[in-house]
N, C-alpha and C positions, 0 to 999 in steps of 0.2 A: 204853386207848382212843387212837386215832390223833391225833397233833397235826396239826390241819388249819388252823392259823393262816395259813400261806402260801397254801393253796388258797382260804381265805376272802378274803384280801386280793386275790388275783388275780381271783376272781370279781367282787368289788366294783369292781375297776378296769375289767373288761370291761363290767359293767352301767352304770357311769358313762359310758363312751364311747357305749354304745348309747342311753342316755337322751339324750345330747347330739345324737344323730342322729334322734331322734323329733320331727320338725318339728311335727306336729299337737299333740303333748303340750306342746311348748315354747310354741306359740302360746296354748294354754290357760293355761299358767303365766303368760305375759305378761299375758293378759287379767285373770287373778286379781290380779296385782300392781297393775294399773291400777285395778281396782275397789276394792281395799283402800286404795289411795292416796287415795281420796275421804274416807277416815276417818283420814288422816295416819298410816298404818300404821307407817312407819319411826320415827315420833316416840313410839311407845307403849312403847319398851323402854329399859332402863337396864342398866349393867354396874357391879356393886358400888356401887350408889347414885347413879351419875352417868348422865344421859341419853346414850345411845349413838347414836341416829339412824342405825340400820342395819337391813337385813333380817336376821332371825335366822340364816338359812341362810348368809349371807355371813360372819357372825361365826363360825359353826362351821367354815366352810371356812378362814378365816384362822387359826383355832386349829390346824387340821390342818397347815396350811402351816408355821406357826411351829414346831410340835413336830417336824415332819419335817426342816426345814432349819436350825433353831437359829441364827438370826441373832444377831449381837452388837449391831447397831444397827438400829433401825426408824425410818425417817424418814416422818413423816406430814405432808402439806401440807393445811391446812384442818382445824382441830381442833374447830370448832363449840362444843358445850357440854362437851367433854372426855371423853365416855364411851369413845370409841375409844382415846384415849391411855391411859386407865386400863386398858382391856382389854389393850392391848399391854404395858403395864407389868406386869400380872398374869401374863402369859405369861413375860415376862423374869424375874419373881420365881420362877416355877416352874423356869425353867432355871438359876436361881442366879447370873445375871449379866446384863449388858446394859443398854442405855440407849435410851429413846424420845426422838427429837427431833421436837418438834411446832412447825410453822411456820404462822402465820396472820397475815393483814394487820391483823386487829382482834381482839385478845384482851381481851375485856371483863373488868372487874375481878371480877365474880362467877364467871365461868367460870375465870379464873386461880385464884381461891380454891378452887373445887371440885377442881381438879387438885392444886395445891400443898399444900393442907391434907389431902389424902387419904392414908391409910396407905401407899399405893403411889406417892405423888407424888415420892418421892426417885428414882424410876427415870425421871422425865420432865424434859427440858430444853425450855423454851419460848423461842421466838424470834418476836418480833413484827415483821412487815414482809411485803412482797410476796415470795412464794416464788420469783419469777423475777428479783428484784433481784439484780444481781451481787454486791453486798456481803453480802446474806443468804445466797446460795449459797456464797460464800467462808467465811462463818461456819460454815455446816453442814459444809463440807469439813474445816474446822479441828478439828471435834469428833470426827472419825473417826480412830481409831488405825490405824497401818499393819497390814495383815493382817486387819482386822476384816471379818466377814461382814455385808453390808449389804442390807437389804430396804427397799423404798420403796412408799408408798401415796400416790397423787395424788388428792386429794379436796377441792380448793379451788374456784376459779373454773372453771366447766365450759365456757367458751367455747373454740372451736377454737384461737384464737391463743394463749390462755393455756396450754392443755394442751400445745400444740405446743412452747411455750417451756419448760414444765416438763419435758417429755420430753427436750429437748436438754440441760437443766441437770442432771437427776437420774438419767437412765438410765446415764450413765457411772459413777455411784457404786455401782450394783448389782453385786454380785459373783457370779461363776459359781455356779450351783446355787441362788441365791436368787430371790425373786419381786419383780416390780414389778406393782402392781395399779392399773389405770387405772379409777377409780371413776365410776359413773353413766354408763357407755357406753349404757345403755338409753335415755337421752334422745334418741338418734338414731332410735329406733323409734316412729314415730307410729302410733296406732291410733284406732279410731272413738270410744274412750272416754278419749283422752288427747292433749293438745297440750302440748308442752314449754314451760315458763315462760321468762321473761327473754330471749326471742328465740333460745333454744337450739334445736337440731334443724336439719334441712335443711342439713347440712354444718357448722353452727356448734355443734359438740358434741365431747365427748371421743372418741367412736368414730372420727370423721373424722380427728382428729389422730393417734390411735393407728394407724389403718390406714396413713396416710401414713408415719408413723414406721417401722412394720414393713416397709414396702416398701424402706426404705433401711438396714435393720439386719439383720445375721445373728446378733446376740447374743441375741435374744429369740424365743420361740415361744409361740403360744397353747396353753396346756396343755390337752390333750384330756380329762383326767380331771377336774380341778377345774372347768373350764368346762362339761364335759359334764353333771355332776350338779347344776348350779345351776339347778334348775327355777324357783325364785323367787329372783331376784337383781336388784340395781340395776346390776350391772356385767357384762352378757353379753359373753363373749369377752375380758373385761378382765383375766383372770388370766394374766400373762405370766411364763414361767420363763426365767431367764437361763442360756443354754446354753454361753456361752464368755466 
């Protein structure tokens, strides 16, 4: 029987791009996300016993990205209850190497315990402090070995100014072929069933900071495949591939 793996992958790539161009369907997906949010949908999930606070399709997409790009270092700003850090650690464990660097301005004792006492906690290094503090950024830089492949996920304070400063600090750390994910860009999209919390939205949001950043950078592009197939995501257009 014919080996059709390459054809299958190519068809999936084309389908993902086509899905991303289906505006009506993506509006429906966004509406469903908003309705599910009334039931705290992203808070209903865990990864290996630790609350992950993510849309499941985002988790699957990040799994694909990590398996494809095989980073040595994953930097996550904003660790919340720790599930994402453990998810990244589990992927590193499958790769047989690598470290997760988690930065958060307030790592509560019970969340630290959930991470550090976990069987995969040895893959995670926690740093407490503002992700944009120059000393914190310097500490993160010092933990990256020369030649390491670095992926970044920005998921802390979602205000425009903070994300702008995070992009300035962490984008230079991302290596060619790796991804930078700007989380919760969907806060920029107001609908009749959703108003962004904390004064976010209307330009005070991650998407505004990301779009401004992309205008001044030729190192990153909005990946058409991963962003295309994310029918339900907290981060529309937020999956950026480092191309140089």
